[in-house]
C-alpha positions as CSV (number, residue, x, y, z in Angstrom):
1,M,5.7,49.9,-5.6
2,G,7.0,51.4,-2.4
3,A,3.5,52.3,-1.2
4,T,2.4,48.8,-1.9
5,T,5.3,47.3,0.1
6,L,4.5,49.7,3.0
7,A,0.8,48.6,2.9
8,Y,1.9,45.0,3.4
9,A,4.2,46.0,6.2
10,V,1.6,47.9,8.2
11,C,-1.3,45.5,7.6
12,D,-1.6,42.9,10.3
13,P,-2.1,39.5,8.6
14,F,-4.3,38.2,11.4
15,D,-6.6,41.2,11.3
16,E,-6.9,40.9,7.5
17,F,-7.7,37.2,7.7
18,A,-10.2,37.8,10.5
19,A,-12.0,40.5,8.5
20,N,-12.3,38.3,5.4
21,A,-13.2,35.2,7.4
22,H,-15.9,37.2,9.2
23,E,-17.5,38.1,5.8
24,V,-17.5,34.4,4.9
25,L,-19.1,33.5,8.2
26,Q,-21.7,36.2,7.9
27,E,-22.7,34.8,4.5
28,W,-22.9,31.3,5.8
29,L,-25.0,32.4,8.8
30,E,-27.5,34.1,6.4
31,G,-27.8,30.7,4.7
32,M,-28.8,29.2,8.0
33,R,-31.5,31.7,8.7
34,P,-34.4,29.8,7.0
35,T,-33.8,26.8,9.1
36,L,-33.4,28.7,12.4
37,E,-36.5,30.8,11.7
38,A,-38.7,27.9,10.5
39,E,-41.8,27.1,12.5
40,R,-40.9,23.4,12.9
41,L,-37.9,22.7,15.0
42,P,-35.2,20.6,13.2
43,S,-34.0,17.3,14.7
44,L,-30.3,16.8,15.6
45,R,-29.9,14.6,12.6
46,E,-31.3,17.3,10.3
47,L,-29.1,20.0,11.8
48,S,-26.1,17.8,11.5
49,N,-26.8,17.0,7.9
50,L,-27.3,20.7,7.2
51,F,-23.9,21.5,8.7
52,T,-22.3,18.7,6.7
53,T,-23.7,20.0,3.4
54,T,-22.8,23.6,4.1
55,R,-19.5,23.3,5.9
56,G,-17.6,23.3,2.6
57,Q,-18.9,26.8,1.9
58,L,-17.8,28.1,5.3
59,L,-14.4,26.3,5.6
60,G,-13.6,26.7,1.9
61,G,-14.3,30.4,2.2
62,C,-12.1,30.7,5.3
63,L,-9.3,28.7,3.6
64,K,-9.5,31.1,0.6
65,A,-9.3,34.0,2.9
66,A,-6.2,32.6,4.5
67,I,-4.6,32.2,1.1
68,E,-5.5,35.7,0.0
69,C,-3.9,37.0,3.2
70,L,-0.7,34.9,3.2
71,F,-0.1,34.9,-0.6
72,R,-1.2,38.4,-1.6
73,P,2.2,39.2,-3.2
74,Q,1.8,36.2,-5.6
75,L,-1.8,37.0,-6.2
76,E,-1.0,40.6,-7.2
77,E,2.2,39.9,-9.0
78,T,2.6,41.9,-12.3
79,T,6.1,41.0,-13.4
80,I,8.5,38.1,-13.0
81,C,11.8,36.9,-14.6
82,C,11.8,34.0,-17.0
83,E,13.7,31.1,-15.4
84,L,15.3,30.1,-18.7
85,C,16.5,33.4,-20.2
86,G,16.1,35.9,-17.4
87,R,13.9,38.3,-19.4
88,R,11.4,40.4,-17.5
89,L,7.9,39.2,-18.2
90,S,4.7,41.1,-17.7
91,R,1.5,39.4,-16.5
92,R,-0.5,38.1,-19.4
93,R,-3.8,37.6,-17.7
94,L,-5.6,36.2,-14.6
95,D,-6.5,32.6,-14.8
96,S,-9.3,31.1,-12.7
97,K,-8.6,27.8,-10.9
98,T,-11.2,25.8,-8.9
99,C,-9.6,24.1,-6.0
100,S,-11.4,21.3,-4.3
101,T,-10.0,20.5,-0.8
102,L,-11.2,18.5,2.2
103,Q,-12.3,21.9,3.7
104,G,-14.3,22.9,0.7
105,E,-14.2,24.3,-2.8
106,F,-13.1,27.8,-3.8
107,V,-11.9,29.7,-6.9
108,L,-8.5,31.5,-7.2
109,E,-7.6,34.1,-9.7
110,R,-3.9,33.7,-10.4
111,P,-1.5,35.7,-12.5
112,Y,-0.2,34.0,-15.6
113,F,3.1,34.7,-17.3
114,Y,4.5,33.5,-20.6
115,C,7.9,33.9,-22.4
116,Q,7.5,33.8,-26.2
117,K,11.2,33.4,-26.7
118,C,11.6,30.2,-24.5
119,C,8.0,29.0,-24.5
120,W,8.2,29.0,-20.7
121,S,5.0,29.7,-18.7
122,S,4.2,30.0,-15.0
123,H,1.5,30.5,-12.4
124,P,3.7,31.6,-9.5
125,L,0.9,31.1,-7.0
126,D,0.5,27.5,-8.0
127,I,4.2,26.9,-7.2
128,A,4.1,28.8,-3.9
129,L,1.0,27.0,-2.7
130,G,2.0,23.6,-4.2
131,L,-1.3,23.3,-6.1
132,S,-2.2,20.2,-8.0
133,R,-3.0,20.6,-11.7
134,R,-6.2,18.7,-11.1
135,R,-9.3,20.2,-9.6
136,H,-9.2,18.0,-6.5
137,Q,-6.1,18.9,-4.5
138,Y,-3.6,16.6,-2.8
139,D,-5.4,16.2,0.5
140,V,-8.4,14.9,-1.4
141,Q,-6.2,12.7,-3.6
142,E,-4.5,11.2,-0.6
143,Q,-7.7,10.2,1.1
144,V,-9.4,8.9,-2.1
145,T,-6.3,6.7,-2.7
146,L,-6.5,5.2,0.7
147,L,-10.2,4.4,0.3
148,A,-9.7,3.0,-3.2
149,A,-7.0,0.7,-1.8
150,D,-9.6,-0.8,0.6
151,L,-12.8,-0.7,-1.4
152,P,-13.9,-1.2,-5.0
153,Y,-13.4,2.1,-6.9
154,E,-17.0,2.9,-7.2
155,A,-17.9,2.1,-3.6
156,G,-14.9,4.0,-2.3
157,A,-15.8,7.1,-4.3
158,D,-19.4,6.9,-3.1
159,H,-18.3,6.6,0.5
160,F,-16.0,9.5,0.2
161,S,-18.6,11.7,-1.5
162,R,-21.2,10.8,1.1
163,L,-18.9,11.5,4.1
164,T,-17.2,14.6,2.9
165,G,-19.8,16.2,0.5
166,I,-17.1,16.3,-2.2
167,E,-18.2,14.6,-5.4
168,V,-15.5,12.3,-6.8
169,G,-16.1,9.5,-9.3
170,N,-14.8,6.0,-9.7
171,H,-12.6,7.1,-12.6
172,F,-11.0,9.7,-10.5
173,A,-10.3,7.1,-7.8
174,F,-8.8,4.8,-10.3
175,D,-6.7,7.5,-12.0
176,T,-5.4,8.8,-8.7
177,L,-4.4,5.5,-7.3
178,T,-2.7,4.6,-10.6
179,A,-0.8,7.9,-10.6
180,V,0.4,7.5,-7.0
181,A,1.3,3.8,-7.6
182,A,3.8,5.0,-10.2
183,Y,6.1,5.8,-7.3
184,A,5.4,2.7,-5.2
185,G,8.3,0.5,-6.1
186,P,10.1,-1.6,-3.5
187,E,12.7,1.2,-2.9
188,R,9.9,3.3,-1.3
189,V,7.4,0.7,-0.2
190,V,9.9,-1.3,1.8
191,P,11.2,0.7,4.8
192,P,14.7,2.0,4.5
193,R,17.6,0.1,6.1
194,E,17.8,2.6,9.0
195,E,14.2,2.1,9.9
196,I,14.5,-1.7,9.8
197,A,17.6,-1.4,12.0
198,S,15.6,0.7,14.5
199,R,12.8,-1.8,14.7
200,V,15.3,-4.6,15.3
201,E,17.0,-2.6,18.1
202,T,13.6,-1.8,19.7
203,A,12.8,-5.6,19.7
204,I,16.2,-6.4,21.3
205,K,15.8,-3.7,24.0
206,A,12.3,-5.0,24.8
207,G,14.0,-8.2,26.0
208,G,14.4,-11.7,24.7
209,N,16.1,-12.9,21.6
210,P,14.1,-11.8,18.5
211,V,14.3,-13.8,15.2
212,L,14.0,-12.1,11.8
213,V,11.7,-14.3,9.8
214,V,11.5,-14.1,6.0
215,A,8.3,-15.8,4.8
216,I,7.7,-16.3,1.1
217,D,4.6,-17.6,-0.5
218,G,2.4,-17.4,-3.6
219,A,-1.3,-16.5,-4.1
220,H,-3.4,-16.6,-7.2
221,T,-4.9,-13.5,-8.7
222,P,-7.7,-13.4,-11.3
223,I,-6.0,-11.8,-14.3
224,R,-7.7,-10.9,-17.5
225,P,-6.0,-10.1,-20.9
226,P,-6.1,-6.6,-22.3
227,G,-9.2,-5.9,-24.3
228,G,-10.3,-3.3,-26.9
229,R,-13.3,-2.0,-28.7
230,K,-12.5,-4.0,-31.9
231,H,-11.7,-7.4,-30.4
232,K,-12.9,-9.6,-27.5
233,R,-10.9,-9.5,-24.3
234,G,-10.6,-13.3,-24.0
235,K,-10.9,-15.6,-21.1
236,G,-9.2,-14.7,-17.8
237,E,-6.7,-16.9,-15.9
238,W,-5.5,-17.3,-12.4
239,K,-1.9,-16.1,-12.2
240,E,0.5,-16.4,-9.3
241,T,1.3,-13.4,-7.2
242,K,4.5,-13.9,-5.3
243,G,4.8,-12.3,-1.9
244,V,7.4,-11.9,0.9
245,R,7.0,-10.7,4.4
246,L,9.7,-9.8,6.9
247,Y,8.8,-9.7,10.5
248,L,10.4,-10.1,13.9
249,V,9.3,-12.8,16.4
250,S,10.2,-12.2,20.1
251,D,10.4,-14.8,22.9
252,D,6.8,-14.2,23.8
253,D,5.7,-14.9,20.2
254,R,4.9,-11.2,19.6
255,I,5.2,-10.3,15.9
256,I,6.7,-7.0,14.8
257,Q,6.0,-6.1,11.2
258,V,9.1,-5.1,9.1
259,A,8.1,-5.2,5.5
260,S,5.9,-6.9,2.9
261,W,6.0,-6.9,-0.9
262,H,3.8,-8.6,-3.4
263,R,4.0,-8.8,-7.2
264,N,2.1,-10.6,-9.9
265,G,4.6,-11.9,-12.4
266,D,7.4,-14.3,-13.1
267,T,10.2,-15.5,-10.8
268,K,12.8,-13.3,-12.5
269,D,10.9,-10.1,-11.6
270,F,10.3,-11.2,-8.1
271,A,14.0,-12.3,-7.7
272,W,15.0,-8.7,-8.6
273,D,12.6,-7.3,-6.0
274,L,13.8,-9.8,-3.4
275,K,17.4,-8.8,-4.0
276,R,16.6,-5.1,-3.3
277,I,14.7,-6.1,-0.2
278,A,17.5,-8.3,1.1
279,A,19.9,-5.4,0.8
280,R,17.7,-3.4,3.3
281,I,18.3,-5.9,6.1
282,P,20.9,-4.4,8.5
283,D,23.9,-6.2,9.8
284,V,22.6,-7.2,13.2
285,E,23.5,-10.2,15.3
286,I,20.1,-11.9,15.4
287,P,19.0,-15.3,13.8
288,V,17.4,-15.1,10.4
289,A,15.0,-17.8,9.2
290,V,13.3,-18.4,5.9
291,V,9.9,-20.1,6.2
292,A,8.0,-21.3,3.1
293,D,6.3,-24.2,1.5
294,G,8.0,-26.7,-0.8
295,A,8.0,-24.7,-4.1
296,P,11.4,-25.1,-5.6
297,W,11.5,-21.5,-6.9
298,I,11.2,-20.2,-3.4
299,W,14.2,-22.1,-2.0
300,A,16.3,-21.2,-5.0
301,L,15.7,-17.5,-4.3
302,A,16.1,-17.9,-0.6
303,K,19.4,-19.7,-0.9
304,K,20.8,-16.9,-3.1
305,Q,19.5,-13.9,-1.2
306,F,19.6,-15.3,2.4
307,P,22.5,-17.8,2.2
308,D,23.1,-17.9,6.0
309,A,19.4,-18.1,7.1
310,R,17.9,-21.1,8.7
311,Q,15.5,-22.8,6.2
312,V,12.2,-24.1,7.5
313,L,9.6,-26.0,5.5
314,D,6.1,-24.9,6.5
315,Y,4.9,-27.6,8.9
316,Y,1.3,-27.5,7.8
317,H,2.2,-27.8,4.2
318,C,4.4,-30.9,5.1
319,S,1.6,-32.2,7.2
320,Q,-0.9,-32.1,4.3
321,H,1.4,-34.2,2.2
322,V,1.8,-36.8,5.0
323,H,-1.9,-37.0,5.8
324,A,-2.8,-37.3,2.1
325,V,-0.7,-40.5,1.9
326,A,-2.0,-41.8,5.2
327,N,-5.6,-41.4,4.2
328,E,-5.1,-43.1,0.8
329,Q,-3.0,-46.0,2.3
330,Y,-5.1,-46.7,5.4
331,P,-8.9,-46.8,5.0
332,D,-9.4,-46.9,8.8
333,P,-9.2,-43.2,9.9
334,S,-7.7,-44.1,13.3
335,V,-4.9,-46.0,11.7
336,A,-4.3,-43.2,9.2
337,T,-4.1,-40.6,11.9
338,A,-1.8,-42.7,14.1
339,W,0.6,-43.3,11.1
340,A,0.6,-39.6,10.1
341,Q,1.2,-38.4,13.7
342,A,4.1,-40.9,14.1
343,T,5.6,-39.8,10.8
344,L,5.4,-36.1,11.7
345,A,6.9,-36.8,15.1
346,R,9.9,-38.5,13.5
347,L,10.3,-35.5,11.1
348,S,10.2,-33.1,14.0
349,L,13.1,-35.0,15.6
350,G,15.0,-34.7,12.4
351,R,14.8,-38.4,11.6
352,V,14.1,-37.8,7.9
353,G,16.1,-40.7,6.7
354,V,14.1,-43.1,8.9
355,V,10.8,-41.8,7.4
356,I,12.1,-42.0,3.9
357,A,13.3,-45.6,4.5
358,G,9.9,-46.5,5.9
359,L,8.1,-45.1,2.8
360,R,10.3,-47.1,0.5
361,R,9.5,-50.3,2.4
362,M,5.7,-49.5,2.3
363,K,3.5,-51.7,0.2
364,P,1.0,-49.3,-1.5
365,R,-2.5,-50.8,-1.8
366,N,-3.0,-49.5,-5.3
367,T,-1.2,-47.6,-8.1
368,S,-2.6,-44.2,-7.0
369,V,-1.1,-44.6,-3.5
370,C,2.2,-45.8,-5.1
371,E,2.4,-42.5,-7.0
372,D,1.6,-40.5,-3.8
373,V,4.3,-42.3,-1.9
374,R,6.8,-41.6,-4.7
375,K,6.0,-37.9,-4.6
376,L,6.2,-37.7,-0.8
377,I,9.7,-39.4,-0.9
378,G,10.9,-36.8,-3.5
379,Y,9.3,-34.0,-1.4
380,L,11.2,-35.1,1.8
381,V,14.5,-35.7,0.0
382,A,14.3,-32.2,-1.5
383,N,13.5,-30.7,2.0
384,R,15.4,-33.0,4.3
385,D,17.3,-30.2,6.0
386,R,14.2,-28.1,6.6
387,V,11.9,-30.3,8.7
388,A,13.6,-30.4,12.2
389,Y,10.6,-28.8,13.7
390,G,11.5,-29.8,17.3
391,S,14.6,-27.6,17.2
392,C,12.6,-24.7,15.8
393,K,10.6,-24.3,19.0
394,A,13.8,-24.4,21.1
395,D,15.3,-21.7,18.9
396,G,12.2,-19.5,18.9
397,I,11.7,-19.9,15.1
398,P,8.2,-20.4,13.8
399,K,7.5,-23.6,12.0
400,G,4.5,-22.4,10.1
401,S,3.9,-19.8,7.4
402,G,1.1,-18.1,9.2
403,G,2.9,-14.8,8.9
404,I,2.9,-14.7,5.2
405,E,-0.6,-16.3,5.0
406,S,-1.9,-13.4,7.1
407,A,-0.2,-10.9,4.8
408,N,-1.6,-12.6,1.7
409,K,-5.1,-12.3,3.2
410,Y,-4.9,-8.7,4.2
411,I,-2.8,-7.3,1.2
412,H,-4.0,-9.6,-1.6
413,H,-7.2,-11.5,-0.9
414,T,-9.5,-8.9,0.6
415,R,-9.0,-6.5,-2.3
416,L,-8.0,-8.5,-5.4
417,K,-10.1,-11.6,-4.9
418,R,-13.5,-10.0,-4.5
419,S,-16.4,-11.8,-6.1
420,G,-16.5,-11.2,-9.8
421,A,-13.2,-9.2,-9.8
422,W,-10.8,-9.5,-12.7
423,W,-7.6,-7.5,-13.1
424,L,-5.3,-6.4,-15.7
425,K,-1.8,-7.4,-14.6
426,P,-0.4,-3.8,-14.3
427,N,-3.4,-2.6,-12.4
428,A,-3.2,-5.5,-10.0
429,N,0.4,-4.8,-9.3
430,K,-0.3,-1.1,-8.7
431,M,-3.0,-2.0,-6.2
432,L,-0.7,-4.5,-4.5
433,A,2.1,-1.9,-4.2
434,I,-0.2,0.7,-2.6
435,R,-1.6,-1.9,-0.1
436,C,1.9,-3.0,0.8
437,A,2.8,0.6,1.4
438,I,-0.1,1.0,3.8
439,Y,0.7,-2.2,5.5
440,N,4.4,-1.2,5.9
441,H,3.5,2.4,7.1
442,T,5.4,3.8,4.1
443,F,2.4,5.2,2.2
444,K,3.3,8.8,3.2
445,T,6.7,8.4,1.6
446,V,5.1,7.1,-1.6
447,F,2.5,9.9,-1.7
448,D,5.0,12.6,-0.9
449,R,7.1,11.4,-3.9
450,H,3.9,11.7,-6.1
451,V,3.4,15.2,-4.9
452,A,7.0,16.2,-5.4
453,F,7.1,15.0,-9.0
454,E,3.8,16.8,-9.9
455,T,5.0,19.9,-8.2
456,R,8.2,19.8,-10.3
457,L,6.1,19.7,-13.4
458,L,4.7,23.1,-12.5
459,N,8.2,24.6,-13.0
460,I,8.6,23.1,-16.5
């Protein structure tokens, strides 16, 4: 044992690595000989493709050489102590493990230990290196997850394989994203309170008087029921995905992203998520505004979680209701437009009572218009304190829900509403959580938690 320890001491790690890497390089160069000695000169494209298809052999070999140099004690370990009972264990065997990384693929021969008394087993090298139990290691898993969050699973796997030379399938892409998404709850996807406070302070120091906007909206997701081999899956339905986006708006209308969260489910689930998100908002002296359409469930949640916030009904949602009545009541387009513009101007000035009184005096030209007028009156009564759009501009508060519509498009529509796509509800929510993490710049936190949990399993 002493001689072995002395050998480690006198051996220069860099020289050992250089010698092993040189052997790998020499083997790779020999593989290039047929191309370099061929009569026909290759094109740049052919050379580049050759390097792409063989770089895994070179870089994977060099990576293995570095591991053998840095982790030689773990590779040659013959005895360890059981972590449960403390007994001294002798090495049972050497187990082969194929490791696929972004640099290439290689095989490691690692010592295996087992305690019969405690049924405890260990590969010490796996723990020291932080190896994944799967063939494709965490660097591959991370990039595949990011691609799967942007593209259909099969297309993402094909792109990854073509660009890296590492063969991964659509099932691997799905399984990996699903595994990572297990740690993508709002507590990790939404930035921590300190980070949000830092973004607010940065906006304040940049000048102006920023406003924290909480925008809430729903989007429809194509959801299919679970199926099986023995029964039909059934017809799919469009189910509402509820989303919230927090962002800062400065005096120059610059938007600073704070957090986004989307979930397909009922109001109760979303209310619980929104409560946790609201708890992340720091105590800062800046205005807070909630912008949303006229859905009653939104305002019930907003009042509970953001009681002191300014409430703003989305101007364009309100405008649609007003124009719908105008177009039904007045066949002449110019008259309809003039009436709608005048009505919206009064609402912008906060004269909701005047508009409601005018609607009540209106003589609808048929029963259909009568029903539309009745609905508009109820709509304005329910939102009378949310339509003073003129003061919104003066206070630097957006009057439209463009912020959440943009988030809906990027986070939800571009991935979940592809042509022909239907989702199981759990899978849709996992995809939404990963895409929110990417949008919030918290994906690393989520992925690191995935790695930490799997690494802990190596010690069990």
